[in-house]
Every structure is written in structure tokens, then in C-alpha cells.
PDB file with one MODEL, atoms N, CA, C and O in Angstrom:
MODEL        1
ATOM      1  N   UNK A   1     140.597  97.525 109.993  1.00  0.00           N
ATOM      2  CA  UNK A   1     139.823  98.474 109.230  1.00  0.00           C
ATOM      3  C   UNK A   1     140.743  99.522 108.619  1.00  0.00           C
ATOM      4  O   UNK A   1     141.629 100.050 109.290  1.00  0.00           O
ATOM      5  N   UNK A   2     140.536  99.802 107.406  1.00  0.00           N
ATOM      6  CA  UNK A   2     141.367 100.779 106.714  1.00  0.00           C
ATOM      7  C   UNK A   2     141.178 102.180 107.262  1.00  0.00           C
ATOM      8  O   UNK A   2     142.112 102.982 107.249  1.00  0.00           O
ATOM      9  N   UNK A   3     139.986 102.481 107.742  1.00  0.00           N
ATOM     10  CA  UNK A   3     139.713 103.834 108.203  1.00  0.00           C
ATOM     11  C   UNK A   3     140.270 104.101 109.596  1.00  0.00           C
ATOM     12  O   UNK A   3     140.423 105.250 110.011  1.00  0.00           O
ATOM     13  N   UNK A   4     140.569 103.023 110.304  1.00  0.00           N
ATOM     14  CA  UNK A   4     141.076 103.098 111.674  1.00  0.00           C
ATOM     15  C   UNK A   4     140.092 103.784 112.630  1.00  0.00           C
ATOM     16  O   UNK A   4     140.495 104.279 113.682  1.00  0.00           O
ATOM     17  N   UNK A   5     138.849 103.815 112.280  1.00  0.00           N
ATOM     18  CA  UNK A   5     137.818 104.326 113.178  1.00  0.00           C
ATOM     19  C   UNK A   5     137.163 103.110 113.814  1.00  0.00           C
ATOM     20  O   UNK A   5     136.549 102.303 113.117  1.00  0.00           O
ATOM     21  N   UNK A   6     137.283 102.974 115.099  1.00  0.00           N
ATOM     22  CA  UNK A   6     136.835 101.756 115.773  1.00  0.00           C
ATOM     23  C   UNK A   6     135.353 101.490 115.571  1.00  0.00           C
ATOM     24  O   UNK A   6     134.948 100.329 115.529  1.00  0.00           O
ATOM     25  N   UNK A   7     134.536 102.517 115.445  1.00  0.00           N
ATOM     26  CA  UNK A   7     133.108 102.304 115.251  1.00  0.00           C
ATOM     27  C   UNK A   7     132.796 101.569 113.953  1.00  0.00           C
ATOM     28  O   UNK A   7     131.753 100.922 113.852  1.00  0.00           O
ATOM     29  N   UNK A   8     133.677 101.654 112.958  1.00  0.00           N
ATOM     30  CA  UNK A   8     133.405 100.972 111.697  1.00  0.00           C
ATOM     31  C   UNK A   8     133.476  99.457 111.853  1.00  0.00           C
ATOM     32  O   UNK A   8     132.998  98.726 110.985  1.00  0.00           O
ATOM     33  N   UNK A   9     134.060  98.978 112.938  1.00  0.00           N
ATOM     34  CA  UNK A   9     134.126  97.538 113.137  1.00  0.00           C
ATOM     35  C   UNK A   9     132.744  96.962 113.408  1.00  0.00           C
ATOM     36  O   UNK A   9     132.570  95.743 113.380  1.00  0.00           O
ATOM     37  N   UNK A  10     131.770  97.804 113.667  1.00  0.00           N
ATOM     38  CA  UNK A  10     130.421  97.327 113.908  1.00  0.00           C
ATOM     39  C   UNK A  10     129.534  97.486 112.672  1.00  0.00           C
ATOM     40  O   UNK A  10     128.319  97.303 112.747  1.00  0.00           O
ATOM     41  N   UNK A  11     130.143  97.827 111.540  1.00  0.00           N
ATOM     42  CA  UNK A  11     129.411  97.916 110.277  1.00  0.00           C
ATOM     43  C   UNK A  11     129.718  96.675 109.450  1.00  0.00           C
ATOM     44  O   UNK A  11     130.862  96.225 109.401  1.00  0.00           O
ATOM     45  N   UNK A  12     128.706  96.126 108.806  1.00  0.00           N
ATOM     46  CA  UNK A  12     128.884  94.909 108.029  1.00  0.00           C
ATOM     47  C   UNK A  12     128.029  94.972 106.775  1.00  0.00           C
ATOM     48  O   UNK A  12     126.883  95.420 106.800  1.00  0.00           O
ATOM     49  N   UNK A  13     128.614  94.514 105.681  1.00  0.00           N
ATOM     50  CA  UNK A  13     127.864  94.387 104.434  1.00  0.00           C
ATOM     51  C   UNK A  13     127.734  92.905 104.128  1.00  0.00           C
ATOM     52  O   UNK A  13     128.712  92.163 104.224  1.00  0.00           O
ATOM     53  N   UNK A  14     126.548  92.472 103.765  1.00  0.00           N
ATOM     54  CA  UNK A  14     126.319  91.078 103.407  1.00  0.00           C
ATOM     55  C   UNK A  14     125.997  91.005 101.929  1.00  0.00           C
ATOM     56  O   UNK A  14     125.063  91.647 101.449  1.00  0.00           O
ATOM     57  N   UNK A  15     126.786  90.212 101.211  1.00  0.00           N
ATOM     58  CA  UNK A  15     126.556  89.977  99.793  1.00  0.00           C
ATOM     59  C   UNK A  15     126.074  88.552  99.640  1.00  0.00           C
ATOM     60  O   UNK A  15     126.737  87.615 100.085  1.00  0.00           O
ATOM     61  N   UNK A  16     124.925  88.384  99.016  1.00  0.00           N
ATOM     62  CA  UNK A  16     124.415  87.031  98.863  1.00  0.00           C
ATOM     63  C   UNK A  16     123.260  86.965  97.894  1.00  0.00           C
ATOM     64  O   UNK A  16     122.923  87.944  97.227  1.00  0.00           O
ATOM     65  N   UNK A  17     122.663  85.800  97.831  1.00  0.00           N
ATOM     66  CA  UNK A  17     121.546  85.543  96.940  1.00  0.00           C
ATOM     67  C   UNK A  17     120.347  86.360  97.392  1.00  0.00           C
ATOM     68  O   UNK A  17     120.019  86.388  98.578  1.00  0.00           O
ATOM     69  N   UNK A  18     119.700  87.020  96.454  1.00  0.00           N
ATOM     70  CA  UNK A  18     118.581  87.906  96.798  1.00  0.00           C
ATOM     71  C   UNK A  18     117.239  87.283  96.410  1.00  0.00           C
ATOM     72  O   UNK A  18     116.453  87.890  95.684  1.00  0.00           O
ATOM     73  N   UNK A  19     116.983  86.067  96.900  1.00  0.00           N
ATOM     74  CA  UNK A  19     115.697  85.396  96.722  1.00  0.00           C
ATOM     75  C   UNK A  19     115.273  84.945  98.114  1.00  0.00           C
ATOM     76  O   UNK A  19     115.539  83.809  98.509  1.00  0.00           O
ATOM     77  N   UNK A  20     114.613  85.833  98.861  1.00  0.00           N
ATOM     78  CA  UNK A  20     114.427  85.627 100.296  1.00  0.00           C
ATOM     79  C   UNK A  20     113.546  84.450 100.725  1.00  0.00           C
ATOM     80  O   UNK A  20     113.553  84.087 101.901  1.00  0.00           O
ATOM     81  N   UNK A  21     112.805  83.858  99.824  1.00  0.00           N
ATOM     82  CA  UNK A  21     111.862  82.833 100.264  1.00  0.00           C
ATOM     83  C   UNK A  21     112.340  81.398 100.059  1.00  0.00           C
ATOM     84  O   UNK A  21     111.653  80.474 100.494  1.00  0.00           O
ATOM     85  N   UNK A  22     113.498  81.170  99.410  1.00  0.00           N
ATOM     86  CA  UNK A  22     113.970  79.803  99.213  1.00  0.00           C
ATOM     87  C   UNK A  22     115.488  79.699  99.329  1.00  0.00           C
ATOM     88  O   UNK A  22     116.206  80.680  99.139  1.00  0.00           O
ATOM     89  N   UNK A  23     115.955  78.512  99.639  1.00  0.00           N
ATOM     90  CA  UNK A  23     117.370  78.145  99.595  1.00  0.00           C
ATOM     91  C   UNK A  23     118.347  79.115 100.218  1.00  0.00           C
ATOM     92  O   UNK A  23     118.178  79.552 101.356  1.00  0.00           O
ATOM     93  N   UNK A  24     119.380  79.447  99.447  1.00  0.00           N
ATOM     94  CA  UNK A  24     120.435  80.324  99.950  1.00  0.00           C
ATOM     95  C   UNK A  24     119.922  81.731 100.227  1.00  0.00           C
ATOM     96  O   UNK A  24     120.439  82.421 101.106  1.00  0.00           O
ATOM     97  N   UNK A  25     118.918  82.154  99.489  1.00  0.00           N
ATOM     98  CA  UNK A  25     118.320  83.460  99.762  1.00  0.00           C
ATOM     99  C   UNK A  25     117.682  83.499 101.137  1.00  0.00           C
ATOM    100  O   UNK A  25     117.765  84.505 101.841  1.00  0.00           O
ATOM    101  N   UNK A  26     117.047  82.404 101.514  1.00  0.00           N
ATOM    102  CA  UNK A  26     116.450  82.307 102.848  1.00  0.00           C
ATOM    103  C   UNK A  26     117.544  82.328 103.917  1.00  0.00           C
ATOM    104  O   UNK A  26     117.376  82.938 104.973  1.00  0.00           O
ATOM    105  N   UNK A  27     118.657  81.663 103.638  1.00  0.00           N
ATOM    106  CA  UNK A  27     119.788  81.677 104.555  1.00  0.00           C
ATOM    107  C   UNK A  27     120.334  83.095 104.727  1.00  0.00           C
ATOM    108  O   UNK A  27     120.619  83.523 105.846  1.00  0.00           O
ATOM    109  N   UNK A  28     120.478  83.821 103.617  1.00  0.00           N
ATOM    110  CA  UNK A  28     120.977  85.198 103.675  1.00  0.00           C
ATOM    111  C   UNK A  28     120.026  86.062 104.493  1.00  0.00           C
ATOM    112  O   UNK A  28     120.470  86.880 105.299  1.00  0.00           O
ATOM    113  N   UNK A  29     118.727  85.888 104.294  1.00  0.00           N
ATOM    114  CA  UNK A  29     117.745  86.634 105.078  1.00  0.00           C
ATOM    115  C   UNK A  29     117.866  86.346 106.567  1.00  0.00           C
ATOM    116  O   UNK A  29     117.770  87.253 107.394  1.00  0.00           O
ATOM    117  N   UNK A  30     118.078  85.078 106.903  1.00  0.00           N
ATOM    118  CA  UNK A  30     118.261  84.696 108.307  1.00  0.00           C
ATOM    119  C   UNK A  30     119.519  85.298 108.897  1.00  0.00           C
ATOM    120  O   UNK A  30     119.514  85.757 110.039  1.00  0.00           O
ATOM    121  N   UNK A  31     120.605  85.299 108.122  1.00  0.00           N
ATOM    122  CA  UNK A  31     121.852  85.918 108.580  1.00  0.00           C
ATOM    123  C   UNK A  31     121.666  87.407 108.831  1.00  0.00           C
ATOM    124  O   UNK A  31     122.106  87.938 109.851  1.00  0.00           O
ATOM    125  N   UNK A  32     121.010  88.071 107.888  1.00  0.00           N
ATOM    126  CA  UNK A  32     120.784  89.510 108.045  1.00  0.00           C
ATOM    127  C   UNK A  32     119.951  89.800 109.282  1.00  0.00           C
ATOM    128  O   UNK A  32     120.259  90.724 110.034  1.00  0.00           O
ATOM    129  N   UNK A  33     118.899  89.019 109.502  1.00  0.00           N
ATOM    130  CA  UNK A  33     118.036  89.237 110.667  1.00  0.00           C
ATOM    131  C   UNK A  33     118.803  89.029 111.969  1.00  0.00           C
ATOM    132  O   UNK A  33     118.699  89.842 112.888  1.00  0.00           O
ATOM    133  N   UNK A  34     119.570  87.946 112.053  1.00  0.00           N
ATOM    134  CA  UNK A  34     120.309  87.640 113.280  1.00  0.00           C
ATOM    135  C   UNK A  34     121.440  88.627 113.525  1.00  0.00           C
ATOM    136  O   UNK A  34     121.630  89.090 114.650  1.00  0.00           O
ATOM    137  N   UNK A  35     122.193  88.951 112.476  1.00  0.00           N
ATOM    138  CA  UNK A  35     123.341  89.836 112.647  1.00  0.00           C
ATOM    139  C   UNK A  35     122.941  91.287 112.877  1.00  0.00           C
ATOM    140  O   UNK A  35     123.685  92.041 113.503  1.00  0.00           O
ATOM    141  N   UNK A  36     121.779  91.682 112.380  1.00  0.00           N
ATOM    142  CA  UNK A  36     121.352  93.072 112.555  1.00  0.00           C
ATOM    143  C   UNK A  36     121.104  93.412 114.021  1.00  0.00           C
ATOM    144  O   UNK A  36     121.040  94.586 114.387  1.00  0.00           O
ATOM    145  N   UNK A  37     120.965  92.392 114.856  1.00  0.00           N
ATOM    146  CA  UNK A  37     120.811  92.630 116.296  1.00  0.00           C
ATOM    147  C   UNK A  37     122.142  92.990 116.953  1.00  0.00           C
ATOM    148  O   UNK A  37     122.166  93.611 118.016  1.00  0.00           O
ATOM    149  N   UNK A  38     123.251  92.596 116.318  1.00  0.00           N
ATOM    150  CA  UNK A  38     124.584  92.804 116.898  1.00  0.00           C
ATOM    151  C   UNK A  38     125.399  93.879 116.201  1.00  0.00           C
ATOM    152  O   UNK A  38     126.203  94.558 116.839  1.00  0.00           O
ATOM    153  N   UNK A  39     125.199  94.042 114.894  1.00  0.00           N
ATOM    154  CA  UNK A  39     125.969  95.006 114.109  1.00  0.00           C
ATOM    155  C   UNK A  39     125.020  95.808 113.228  1.00  0.00           C
ATOM    156  O   UNK A  39     123.856  95.447 113.056  1.00  0.00           O
ATOM    157  N   UNK A  40     125.530  96.890 112.681  1.00  0.00           N
ATOM    158  CA  UNK A  40     124.754  97.692 111.744  1.00  0.00           C
ATOM    159  C   UNK A  40     125.075  97.226 110.334  1.00  0.00           C
ATOM    160  O   UNK A  40     126.232  97.236 109.915  1.00  0.00           O
ATOM    161  N   UNK A  41     124.039  96.818 109.603  1.00  0.00           N
ATOM    162  CA  UNK A  41     124.232  96.411 108.215  1.00  0.00           C
ATOM    163  C   UNK A  41     124.237  97.658 107.347  1.00  0.00           C
ATOM    164  O   UNK A  41     123.334  98.491 107.422  1.00  0.00           O
ATOM    165  N   UNK A  42     125.280  97.772 106.517  1.00  0.00           N
ATOM    166  CA  UNK A  42     125.468  98.966 105.705  1.00  0.00           C
ATOM    167  C   UNK A  42     126.073  98.571 104.365  1.00  0.00           C
ATOM    168  O   UNK A  42     127.094  97.884 104.330  1.00  0.00           O
ATOM    169  N   UNK A  43     125.464  98.991 103.267  1.00  0.00           N
ATOM    170  CA  UNK A  43     125.951  98.644 101.929  1.00  0.00           C
ATOM    171  C   UNK A  43     127.312  99.249 101.617  1.00  0.00           C
ATOM    172  O   UNK A  43     127.941  98.856 100.635  1.00  0.00           O
ATOM    173  N   UNK A  44     127.783 100.191 102.423  1.00  0.00           N
ATOM    174  CA  UNK A  44     129.076 100.831 102.202  1.00  0.00           C
ATOM    175  C   UNK A  44     130.137 100.356 103.194  1.00  0.00           C
ATOM    176  O   UNK A  44     131.241 100.901 103.218  1.00  0.00           O
ATOM    177  N   UNK A  45     129.822  99.344 104.015  1.00  0.00           N
ATOM    178  CA  UNK A  45     130.756  98.872 105.043  1.00  0.00           C
ATOM    179  C   UNK A  45     132.016  98.290 104.419  1.00  0.00           C
ATOM    180  O   UNK A  45     131.978  97.732 103.322  1.00  0.00           O
ATOM    181  N   UNK A  46     133.137  98.425 105.132  1.00  0.00           N
ATOM    182  CA  UNK A  46     134.409  97.885 104.673  1.00  0.00           C
ATOM    183  C   UNK A  46     134.499  96.384 104.878  1.00  0.00           C
ATOM    184  O   UNK A  46     135.213  95.699 104.145  1.00  0.00           O
ATOM    185  N   UNK A  47     133.785  95.867 105.862  1.00  0.00           N
ATOM    186  CA  UNK A  47     133.797  94.441 106.167  1.00  0.00           C
ATOM    187  C   UNK A  47     132.621  93.781 105.469  1.00  0.00           C
ATOM    188  O   UNK A  47     131.480  94.220 105.608  1.00  0.00           O
ATOM    189  N   UNK A  48     132.908  92.713 104.709  1.00  0.00           N
ATOM    190  CA  UNK A  48     131.884  92.064 103.903  1.00  0.00           C
ATOM    191  C   UNK A  48     131.803  90.586 104.248  1.00  0.00           C
ATOM    192  O   UNK A  48     132.824  89.916 104.405  1.00  0.00           O
ATOM    193  N   UNK A  49     130.587  90.091 104.363  1.00  0.00           N
ATOM    194  CA  UNK A  49     130.337  88.667 104.519  1.00  0.00           C
ATOM    195  C   UNK A  49     129.722  88.184 103.210  1.00  0.00           C
ATOM    196  O   UNK A  49     128.651  88.643 102.813  1.00  0.00           O
ATOM    197  N   UNK A  50     130.406  87.257 102.543  1.00  0.00           N
ATOM    198  CA  UNK A  50     129.882  86.702 101.301  1.00  0.00           C
ATOM    199  C   UNK A  50     129.128  85.420 101.626  1.00  0.00           C
ATOM    200  O   UNK A  50     129.720  84.440 102.079  1.00  0.00           O
ATOM    201  N   UNK A  51     127.834  85.433 101.395  1.00  0.00           N
ATOM    202  CA  UNK A  51     126.983  84.267 101.641  1.00  0.00           C
ATOM    203  C   UNK A  51     126.398  83.845 100.299  1.00  0.00           C
ATOM    204  O   UNK A  51     125.241  84.129  99.989  1.00  0.00           O
ATOM    205  N   UNK A  52     127.220  83.163  99.515  1.00  0.00           N
ATOM    206  CA  UNK A  52     126.855  82.814  98.153  1.00  0.00           C
ATOM    207  C   UNK A  52     126.759  81.302  97.977  1.00  0.00           C
ATOM    208  O   UNK A  52     127.308  80.538  98.771  1.00  0.00           O
ATOM    209  N   UNK A  53     126.063  80.886  96.938  1.00  0.00           N
ATOM    210  CA  UNK A  53     126.034  79.468  96.574  1.00  0.00           C
ATOM    211  C   UNK A  53     127.460  79.038  96.259  1.00  0.00           C
ATOM    212  O   UNK A  53     128.214  79.800  95.654  1.00  0.00           O
ATOM    213  N   UNK A  54     127.839  77.828  96.660  1.00  0.00           N
ATOM    214  CA  UNK A  54     129.219  77.378  96.416  1.00  0.00           C
ATOM    215  C   UNK A  54     129.642  77.454  94.951  1.00  0.00           C
ATOM    216  O   UNK A  54     130.804  77.747  94.671  1.00  0.00           O
ATOM    217  N   UNK A  55     128.742  77.201  94.018  1.00  0.00           N
ATOM    218  CA  UNK A  55     129.134  77.235  92.611  1.00  0.00           C
ATOM    219  C   UNK A  55     129.298  78.652  92.083  1.00  0.00           C
ATOM    220  O   UNK A  55     129.747  78.824  90.949  1.00  0.00           O
ATOM    221  N   UNK A  56     128.953  79.670  92.858  1.00  0.00           N
ATOM    222  CA  UNK A  56     129.128  81.058  92.424  1.00  0.00           C
ATOM    223  C   UNK A  56     130.563  81.529  92.612  1.00  0.00           C
ATOM    224  O   UNK A  56     130.949  82.555  92.053  1.00  0.00           O
ATOM    225  N   UNK A  57     131.365  80.794  93.393  1.00  0.00           N
ATOM    226  CA  UNK A  57     132.736  81.225  93.642  1.00  0.00           C
ATOM    227  C   UNK A  57     133.742  80.405  92.849  1.00  0.00           C
ATOM    228  O   UNK A  57     134.948  80.579  93.020  1.00  0.00           O
ATOM    229  N   UNK A  58     133.273  79.524  91.994  1.00  0.00           N
ATOM    230  CA  UNK A  58     134.165  78.713  91.169  1.00  0.00           C
ATOM    231  C   UNK A  58     135.115  79.613  90.375  1.00  0.00           C
ATOM    232  O   UNK A  58     134.682  80.543  89.695  1.00  0.00           O
ATOM    233  N   UNK A  59     136.379  79.328  90.471  1.00  0.00           N
ATOM    234  CA  UNK A  59     137.371  80.081  89.731  1.00  0.00           C
ATOM    235  C   UNK A  59     138.020  81.204  90.518  1.00  0.00           C
ATOM    236  O   UNK A  59     139.064  81.708  90.104  1.00  0.00           O
ATOM    237  N   UNK A  60     137.436  81.616  91.643  1.00  0.00           N
ATOM    238  CA  UNK A  60     138.049  82.694  92.443  1.00  0.00           C
ATOM    239  C   UNK A  60     139.448  82.315  92.892  1.00  0.00           C
ATOM    240  O   UNK A  60     140.361  83.140  92.853  1.00  0.00           O
ATOM    241  N   UNK A  61     139.622  81.062  93.322  1.00  0.00           N
ATOM    242  CA  UNK A  61     140.922  80.640  93.820  1.00  0.00           C
ATOM    243  C   UNK A  61     141.996  80.685  92.739  1.00  0.00           C
ATOM    244  O   UNK A  61     143.169  80.886  93.051  1.00  0.00           O
ATOM    245  N   UNK A  62     141.617  80.500  91.462  1.00  0.00           N
ATOM    246  CA  UNK A  62     142.595  80.564  90.373  1.00  0.00           C
ATOM    247  C   UNK A  62     143.200  81.959  90.252  1.00  0.00           C
ATOM    248  O   UNK A  62     144.379  82.091  89.923  1.00  0.00           O
ATOM    249  N   UNK A  63     142.427  82.981  90.507  1.00  0.00           N
ATOM    250  CA  UNK A  63     142.914  84.355  90.406  1.00  0.00           C
ATOM    251  C   UNK A  63     143.903  84.652  91.551  1.00  0.00           C
ATOM    252  O   UNK A  63     144.828  85.447  91.386  1.00  0.00           O
ATOM    253  N   UNK A  64     143.700  84.016  92.691  1.00  0.00           N
ATOM    254  CA  UNK A  64     144.541  84.272  93.849  1.00  0.00           C
ATOM    255  C   UNK A  64     145.860  83.516  93.746  1.00  0.00           C
ATOM    256  O   UNK A  64     146.910  84.058  94.091  1.00  0.00           O
ATOM    257  N   UNK A  65     145.821  82.289  93.285  1.00  0.00           N
ATOM    258  CA  UNK A  65     147.004  81.440  93.248  1.00  0.00           C
ATOM    259  C   UNK A  65     147.710  81.664  91.978  1.00  0.00           C
ATOM    260  O   UNK A  65     148.746  81.047  91.730  1.00  0.00           O
TER     261      UNK A  65
ENDMDL
END
């Protein structure tokens, strides 16, 4: 963690499809529900879980390599 505050390790931001009733959106909703029991979900958290459709990340690897 960049802030070096140990409590921030329990903060998590989830970025994903925002259609809660079908497909990947339903998966994101399930992740949020399950993880919220263990960590605090926060839109400003330093740690991010990307739960996106595979075709949404096409080309990301080109920028890295």
C-alpha cells in the first residue's frame, strides 16, 4: 500500500460491469456481496479488483509490453 497504513489493506474497490441482473454484472454483484463480508468496499481504495468481460481488456497488454 502506498499509504503504508495497515488498515487500508482492508479497503477494496471493484471495477466491473454494472448490469446486476445478467452475465458479468451478476458476477460482479456476487463478488461485491461475498467480499463485503471480509473487506470494506470503497470507491477510493488503493487496491482494485477488475472484474470485466474479457473483451474489455483487449489491447491492455500492448501498452505494457
